[in-house]
Backbone as CSV, one residue per row, in Angstrom:
resi,resn,N_x,N_y,N_z,CA_x,CA_y,CA_z,C_x,C_y,C_z
1,MET,-63.548,35.892,27.868,-62.372,35.968,28.726,-61.313,34.985,28.213
2,GLN,-60.125,35.467,28.050,-59.036,34.628,27.558,-58.274,34.025,28.741
3,THR,-58.007,32.730,28.667,-57.271,32.054,29.731,-55.801,32.425,29.634
4,GLN,-55.224,32.778,30.753,-53.836,33.198,30.804,-52.907,32.002,30.945
5,SER,-51.672,32.185,30.508,-50.644,31.161,30.714,-50.374,31.023,32.213
6,LYS,-49.970,29.833,32.632,-49.746,29.554,34.054,-48.419,28.837,34.256
7,VAL,-47.821,29.061,35.407,-46.592,28.369,35.781,-46.960,26.956,36.243
8,LEU,-46.290,25.958,35.670,-46.541,24.551,35.998,-45.269,23.841,36.449
9,LYS,-44.343,24.581,37.023,-43.032,24.031,37.364,-43.131,22.746,38.188
10,ARG,-43.755,22.816,39.349,-43.798,21.648,40.242,-44.533,20.458,39.619
11,PRO,-45.739,20.666,39.047,-46.405,19.510,38.424,-45.579,18.892,37.289
12,LEU,-44.929,19.723,36.488,-44.101,19.194,35.395,-42.901,18.423,35.935
13,LEU,-42.216,18.989,36.918,-41.048,18.299,37.477,-41.456,16.972,38.117
14,ASN,-42.584,16.971,38.823,-43.061,15.725,39.441,-43.365,14.675,38.380
15,TRP,-44.059,15.080,37.306,-44.405,14.117,36.259,-43.158,13.635,35.517
16,LEU,-42.232,14.540,35.211,-41.003,14.133,34.513,-40.254,13.081,35.329
17,ALA,-40.168,13.301,36.647,-39.465,12.348,37.514,-40.223,11.020,37.595
18,LYS,-41.534,11.097,37.786,-42.351,9.888,37.925,-42.340,9.051,36.644
19,SER,-42.425,9.720,35.516,-42.525,9.004,34.236,-41.165,8.697,33.615
20,LYS,-40.110,9.271,34.223,-38.759,9.114,33.690,-38.669,9.649,32.249
21,THR,-39.461,10.683,31.978,-39.439,11.356,30.681,-38.415,12.479,30.751
22,THR,-37.641,12.638,29.712,-36.665,13.729,29.673,-37.330,14.988,29.127
23,LYS,-36.761,16.127,29.480,-37.260,17.390,28.941,-37.113,17.407,27.421
24,ARG,-36.051,16.824,26.937,-35.820,16.766,25.491,-36.928,15.948,24.806
25,SER,-37.261,14.814,25.386,-38.320,13.973,24.831,-39.662,14.702,24.862
26,LEU,-39.939,15.394,25.951,-41.176,16.167,26.049,-41.209,17.238,24.960
27,ALA,-40.112,17.941,24.787,-40.045,18.981,23.746,-40.293,18.375,22.370
28,ASP,-39.678,17.237,22.100,-39.872,16.576,20.803,-41.339,16.177,20.603
29,ASP,-41.952,15.597,21.650,-43.345,15.170,21.546,-44.284,16.361,21.332
30,LEU,-43.964,17.484,21.982,-44.797,18.681,21.864,-44.497,19.488,20.597
31,LYS,-43.353,19.168,19.972,-42.881,19.923,18.814,-42.676,21.396,19.166
32,VAL,-42.003,21.582,20.323,-41.589,22.914,20.758,-40.074,22.898,20.847
33,SER,-39.498,24.058,21.053,-38.042,24.113,21.168,-37.603,23.277,22.364
34,ARG,-36.405,22.748,22.283,-35.889,21.945,23.405,-35.687,22.787,24.655
35,GLN,-35.618,24.098,24.477,-35.438,25.003,25.603,-36.742,25.186,26.393
36,SER,-37.893,25.021,25.735,-39.180,25.315,26.383,-39.389,24.548,27.685
37,PRO,-39.258,23.203,27.712,-39.450,22.519,28.995,-38.472,22.983,30.083
38,SER,-37.266,23.339,29.685,-36.309,23.870,30.663,-36.769,25.229,31.176
39,ASP,-37.318,26.047,30.274,-37.842,27.353,30.691,-39.011,27.183,31.660
40,TRP,-39.865,26.180,31.405,-41.048,25.963,32.249,-40.692,25.426,33.629
41,THR,-39.494,24.828,33.781,-39.107,24.208,35.053,-37.902,24.884,35.691
42,ALA,-37.537,26.055,35.210,-36.375,26.781,35.728,-36.663,27.348,37.121
43,ASP,-35.598,27.863,37.768,-35.785,28.492,39.083,-36.802,29.633,39.004
44,LYS,-36.729,30.406,37.937,-37.724,31.453,37.661,-38.465,31.008,36.400
45,PRO,-39.453,30.120,36.575,-40.073,29.469,35.410,-40.927,30.417,34.572
46,LYS,-40.941,30.127,33.280,-41.837,30.828,32.374,-43.173,30.078,32.371
47,PRO,-44.258,30.802,32.166,-45.565,30.137,32.159,-45.793,29.311,30.893
48,VAL,-46.670,28.341,31.027,-47.063,27.460,29.928,-48.382,27.985,29.368
49,THR,-48.504,28.033,28.053,-49.754,28.474,27.442,-50.833,27.426,27.656
50,PRO,-52.096,27.835,27.630,-53.176,26.842,27.754,-53.088,25.755,26.677
51,GLU,-52.722,26.143,25.470,-52.614,25.174,24.376,-51.547,24.122,24.679
52,ASN,-50.373,24.570,25.156,-49.313,23.625,25.495,-49.689,22.780,26.711
53,ALA,-50.419,23.365,27.653,-50.846,22.598,28.830,-51.755,21.445,28.411
54,VAL,-52.684,21.696,27.500,-53.573,20.639,27.006,-52.757,19.571,26.295
55,ARG,-51.802,19.988,25.491,-50.975,19.029,24.758,-50.115,18.216,25.724
56,ILE,-49.579,18.859,26.754,-48.785,18.145,27.763,-49.663,17.085,28.435
57,SER,-50.879,17.471,28.804,-51.798,16.538,29.452,-52.091,15.347,28.545
58,ASP,-52.326,15.619,27.270,-52.604,14.529,26.318,-51.406,13.594,26.175
59,ILE,-50.221,14.163,26.061,-49.007,13.357,25.885,-48.713,12.548,27.148
60,ALA,-48.845,13.195,28.294,-48.516,12.538,29.566,-49.522,11.431,29.900
61,ASN,-50.800,11.673,29.604,-51.857,10.728,29.958,-51.715,10.303,31.425
62,ASP,-51.551,11.306,32.278,-51.307,11.090,33.704,-52.336,11.894,34.495
63,THR,-53.129,11.219,35.299,-54.215,11.881,36.016,-53.707,12.950,36.972
64,ASP,-52.652,12.669,37.726,-52.137,13.673,38.665,-51.754,14.958,37.943
65,LEU,-51.011,14.825,36.859,-50.590,16.009,36.107,-51.804,16.731,35.526
66,THR,-52.730,15.982,34.960,-53.917,16.611,34.377,-54.720,17.358,35.436
67,MET,-54.872,16.761,36.615,-55.609,17.435,37.681,-54.892,18.704,38.129
68,GLN,-53.571,18.681,38.169,-52.815,19.890,38.517,-53.025,20.969,37.458
69,ILE,-53.018,20.570,36.190,-53.231,21.531,35.104,-54.637,22.124,35.202
70,ILE,-55.637,21.273,35.423,-57.009,21.759,35.565,-57.107,22.729,36.739
71,TRP,-56.449,22.392,37.833,-56.459,23.261,39.011,-55.821,24.604,38.681
72,LYS,-54.652,24.584,38.063,-53.942,25.831,37.765,-54.732,26.733,36.821
73,PHE,-55.343,26.144,35.792,-56.025,26.953,34.781,-57.471,27.276,35.125
74,PHE,-58.160,26.368,35.838,-59.585,26.564,36.071,-59.981,26.615,37.542
75,GLY,-59.059,26.278,38.443,-59.347,26.370,39.869,-60.250,25.278,40.415
76,ILE,-60.349,24.137,39.706,-61.204,23.049,40.186,-60.438,21.735,40.212
77,PHE,-60.917,20.833,41.017,-60.399,19.467,41.103,-58.904,19.398,41.371
78,ARG,-58.469,20.167,42.335,-57.075,20.051,42.729,-56.866,18.703,43.395
79,PRO,-55.815,17.994,43.004,-55.558,16.712,43.657,-55.123,16.919,45.110
80,LEU,-55.370,15.931,45.937,-54.923,15.986,47.329,-53.419,15.726,47.324
81,ASP,-52.650,16.796,47.298,-51.200,16.652,47.175,-50.461,17.066,48.441
82,GLY,-51.200,17.201,49.542,-50.556,17.501,50.809,-49.802,16.277,51.321
83,ASP,-48.997,16.467,52.343,-48.196,15.352,52.846,-48.777,14.732,54.123
84,MET,-50.029,15.077,54.469,-50.650,14.568,55.690,-51.140,13.124,55.524
85,TYR,-51.778,12.845,54.388,-52.423,11.542,54.204,-51.689,10.677,53.197
86,ARG,-51.740,9.351,53.436,-51.163,8.403,52.480,-52.024,8.390,51.226
87,GLN,-51.413,8.098,50.096,-52.100,8.169,48.816,-52.432,6.797,48.221
88,ASP,-52.155,5.705,48.947,-52.416,4.370,48.398,-53.917,4.095,48.384
89,LEU,-54.309,3.059,47.666,-55.715,2.732,47.445,-56.479,2.530,48.754
90,SER,-55.947,1.731,49.651,-56.629,1.443,50.907,-56.803,2.706,51.756
91,SER,-55.763,3.506,51.832,-55.834,4.736,52.630,-56.813,5.735,52.039
92,THR,-56.805,5.890,50.719,-57.735,6.833,50.105,-59.180,6.347,50.252
93,ASP,-59.387,5.033,50.258,-60.731,4.501,50.478,-61.194,4.828,51.900
94,SER,-60.316,4.662,52.869,-60.675,4.980,54.257,-60.943,6.472,54.427
95,LEU,-60.110,7.312,53.818,-60.320,8.758,53.889,-61.648,9.126,53.225
96,ARG,-61.945,8.501,52.102,-63.205,8.744,51.393,-64.390,8.428,52.303
97,GLU,-64.335,7.293,52.986,-65.421,6.911,53.892,-65.574,7.911,55.035
98,LEU,-64.452,8.326,55.624,-64.513,9.302,56.715,-65.142,10.613,56.248
99,GLU,-64.705,11.096,55.080,-65.224,12.364,54.566,-66.710,12.249,54.220
100,GLU,-67.125,11.103,53.670,-68.541,10.925,53.361,-69.378,10.868,54.634
101,ASN,-68.853,10.245,55.694,-69.569,10.208,56.974,-69.717,11.614,57.551
102,GLU,-68.651,12.406,57.493,-68.723,13.787,57.989,-69.712,14.606,57.164
103,ARG,-69.711,14.375,55.849,-70.666,15.072,54.989,-72.095,14.689,55.346
104,ASP,-72.330,13.391,55.573,-73.680,12.930,55.908,-74.156,13.511,57.239
105,GLU,-73.260,13.624,58.213,-73.617,14.244,59.498,-73.984,15.713,59.293
106,ALA,-73.198,16.420,58.497,-73.482,17.833,58.226,-74.787,17.979,57.443
107,LYS,-75.062,17.036,56.558,-76.308,17.082,55.781,-77.509,16.910,56.700
108,GLN,-77.395,16.020,57.691,-78.490,15.836,58.644,-78.837,17.156,59.318
109,LEU,-77.790,17.911,59.705,-78.017,19.199,60.357,-78.589,20.231,59.386
110,ALA,-78.194,20.154,58.140,-78.602,21.151,57.145,-79.915,20.800,56.458
111,GLN,-80.422,19.604,56.643,-81.602,19.136,55.908,-82.790,20.079,56.045
112,ARG,-83.092,20.498,57.264,-84.222,21.399,57.481,-83.979,22.737,56.789
113,VAL,-82.760,23.207,56.853,-82.420,24.478,56.202,-82.619,24.359,54.692
114,LEU,-82.233,23.216,54.131,-82.366,23.020,52.689,-83.826,23.025,52.240
115,LEU,-84.754,22.770,53.152,-86.176,22.769,52.827,-86.814,24.155,52.928
116,LYS,-86.135,25.087,53.574,-86.692,26.432,53.759,-86.626,27.244,52.466
117,GLN,-87.468,28.239,52.396,-87.399,29.200,51.301,-86.192,30.108,51.546
118,VAL,-85.488,30.436,50.485,-84.237,31.186,50.619,-84.430,32.502,51.361
119,HIS,-85.506,33.215,51.097,-85.692,34.527,51.746,-86.005,34.404,53.248
120,LYS,-86.224,33.193,53.740,-86.498,32.968,55.170,-85.248,32.542,55.947
121,LEU,-84.132,32.387,55.263,-82.912,31.905,55.927,-82.307,32.978,56.820
122,LYS,-81.762,32.515,57.946,-81.080,33.398,58.897,-79.582,33.091,58.863
123,LYS,-78.798,33.880,59.573,-77.345,33.698,59.576,-76.968,32.278,60.025
124,ALA,-77.608,31.773,61.051,-77.312,30.413,61.538,-77.590,29.373,60.449
125,ASP,-78.628,29.614,59.639,-78.935,28.706,58.537,-77.803,28.720,57.506
126,TYR,-77.347,29.908,57.178,-76.247,30.021,56.209,-74.967,29.374,56.742
127,ASP,-74.747,29.501,58.052,-73.578,28.856,58.655,-73.657,27.328,58.513
128,LEU,-74.840,26.754,58.735,-75.024,25.306,58.570,-74.812,24.895,57.111
129,LEU,-75.325,25.692,56.175,-75.136,25.391,54.753,-73.668,25.490,54.356
130,LEU,-72.965,26.445,54.929,-71.539,26.585,54.634,-70.768,25.380,55.159
131,LYS,-71.096,24.920,56.362,-70.435,23.723,56.910,-70.737,22.509,56.029
132,PHE,-71.992,22.371,55.611,-72.364,21.258,54.740,-71.622,21.361,53.400
133,SER,-71.518,22.561,52.855,-70.786,22.761,51.591,-69.327,22.358,51.741
134,LYS,-68.721,22.732,52.864,-67.323,22.361,53.127,-67.183,20.845,53.171
135,GLU,-68.074,20.182,53.895,-67.997,18.722,54.020,-68.277,18.044,52.674
136,GLN,-69.197,18.602,51.894,-69.470,18.053,50.568,-68.230,18.170,49.689
137,ALA,-67.565,19.334,49.728,-66.345,19.533,48.930,-65.261,18.544,49.353
138,GLU,-65.079,18.350,50.647,-64.054,17.418,51.121,-64.370,15.989,50.695
139,ALA,-65.653,15.613,50.685,-66.040,14.276,50.221,-65.745,14.137,48.722
140,VAL,-66.009,15.189,47.960,-65.712,15.161,46.518,-64.212,15.013,46.298
141,PHE,-63.412,15.798,47.035,-61.952,15.706,46.883,-61.468,14.284,47.168
142,ALA,-61.950,13.715,48.269,-61.524,12.365,48.656,-61.979,11.335,47.623
143,ASN,-63.180,11.505,47.073,-63.668,10.578,46.054,-62.854,10.677,44.763
144,ILE,-62.478,11.877,44.385,-61.652,12.041,43.185,-60.287,11.397,43.403
145,GLN,-59.724,11.584,44.588,-58.421,10.985,44.884,-58.529,9.460,44.883
146,TYR,-59.639,8.937,45.403,-59.856,7.493,45.416,-59.994,6.971,43.988
147,LEU,-60.730,7.686,43.157,-60.864,7.297,41.749,-59.494,7.292,41.074
148,ASN,-58.703,8.289,41.374,-57.344,8.354,40.828,-56.539,7.125,41.261
149,ALA,-56.625,6.765,42.536,-55.884,5.597,43.045,-56.386,4.304,42.398
150,LEU,-57.698,4.183,42.224,-58.263,3.006,41.552,-57.739,2.890,40.120
151,CYS,-57.732,4.013,39.428,-57.234,4.009,38.044,-55.749,3.675,37.994
152,GLU,-54.995,4.216,38.937,-53.551,3.972,38.955,-53.240,2.482,39.131
153,VAL,-53.998,1.792,39.979,-53.805,0.363,40.188,-54.003,-0.397,38.868
154,GLN,-54.900,0.112,38.022,-55.204,-0.533,36.738,-54.346,0.006,35.596
155,ASN,-53.422,0.910,35.929,-52.585,1.557,34.929,-53.430,2.311,33.896
156,LEU,-54.467,2.982,34.393,-55.353,3.811,33.582,-55.274,5.241,34.069
157,SER,-55.574,6.163,33.196,-55.791,7.535,33.636,-57.298,7.745,33.739
158,ILE,-57.699,8.787,34.420,-59.119,9.112,34.487,-59.635,9.412,33.080
159,MET,-58.789,10.005,32.233,-59.196,10.276,30.844,-59.496,8.962,30.118
160,ASP,-58.661,7.932,30.336,-58.921,6.612,29.723,-60.271,6.066,30.188
161,LEU,-60.526,6.184,31.487,-61.770,5.692,32.056,-62.965,6.400,31.420
162,PHE,-62.869,7.732,31.303,-63.956,8.494,30.689,-64.148,8.090,29.232
163,GLU,-63.069,7.931,28.516,-63.175,7.549,27.105,-63.869,6.191,26.969
164,TYR,-63.524,5.276,27.837,-64.081,3.928,27.779,-65.579,3.913,28.111
165,PHE,-65.966,4.636,29.175,-67.340,4.560,29.652,-68.259,5.677,29.161
166,MET,-67.730,6.703,28.500,-68.566,7.836,28.106,-69.787,7.429,27.281
167,PRO,-69.664,6.550,26.278,-70.878,6.180,25.537,-71.970,5.598,26.459
168,MET,-71.572,4.783,27.422,-72.524,4.195,28.365,-73.146,5.292,29.240
169,TRP,-72.329,6.214,29.709,-72.832,7.294,30.561,-73.749,8.231,29.782
170,GLN,-73.426,8.452,28.517,-74.299,9.285,27.687,-75.644,8.590,27.476
171,GLU,-75.602,7.302,27.221,-76.841,6.538,27.029,-77.695,6.553,28.303
172,ALA,-77.035,6.520,29.455,-77.751,6.550,30.730,-78.262,7.950,31.069
173,GLY,-77.846,8.960,30.292,-78.328,10.315,30.508,-77.486,11.169,31.441
174,TYR,-76.336,10.655,31.882,-75.469,11.468,32.751,-74.857,12.639,31.988
175,PHE,-74.537,12.420,30.725,-73.916,13.447,29.890,-74.647,13.514,28.558
176,GLY,-74.630,14.712,27.959,-75.174,14.867,26.614,-74.156,14.397,25.599
177,GLY,-74.545,14.379,24.348,-73.633,13.992,23.284,-72.584,15.059,23.057
178,ASP,-71.491,14.663,22.472,-70.430,15.614,22.149,-70.798,16.349,20.872
179,ASN,-70.752,17.664,20.929,-71.044,18.477,19.736,-69.791,19.111,19.206
């Protein structure tokens, strides 16, 4: 399956404003026409190819932008970009704790279901597992946002963090070697 080009207008505009990078500078860094970044951020934007999206992420070295790109192309790890919650370190830590507590409560209810054989599950069991899955996902989202905030305080991207600690994590068995 070939990955399709995607519109990245809002994430690009947000990153350009945050980083104070010009479209011209981005075009030069990407070695694309100077018109390309304008096309990608126009009122009727043109989509960005997967190859250019990866290059933009590498050049930007910005976790928020990278997470938006991953979300657009792969549908995972969307950053918490709603306007309901504050995004500072302390607030994301509190949100993380709340979401983990809700997940733990849902896990308590689902624990017995998780021990059953799959062919013995009833609709009520599946409903409990779905609630637990929802709470687990929300805890993951909050933890990723908290990690992002921690990295931002240190002026690091999540990619920098992974690059720094990957050999240690591989040695610990969390990840296999790069092939």
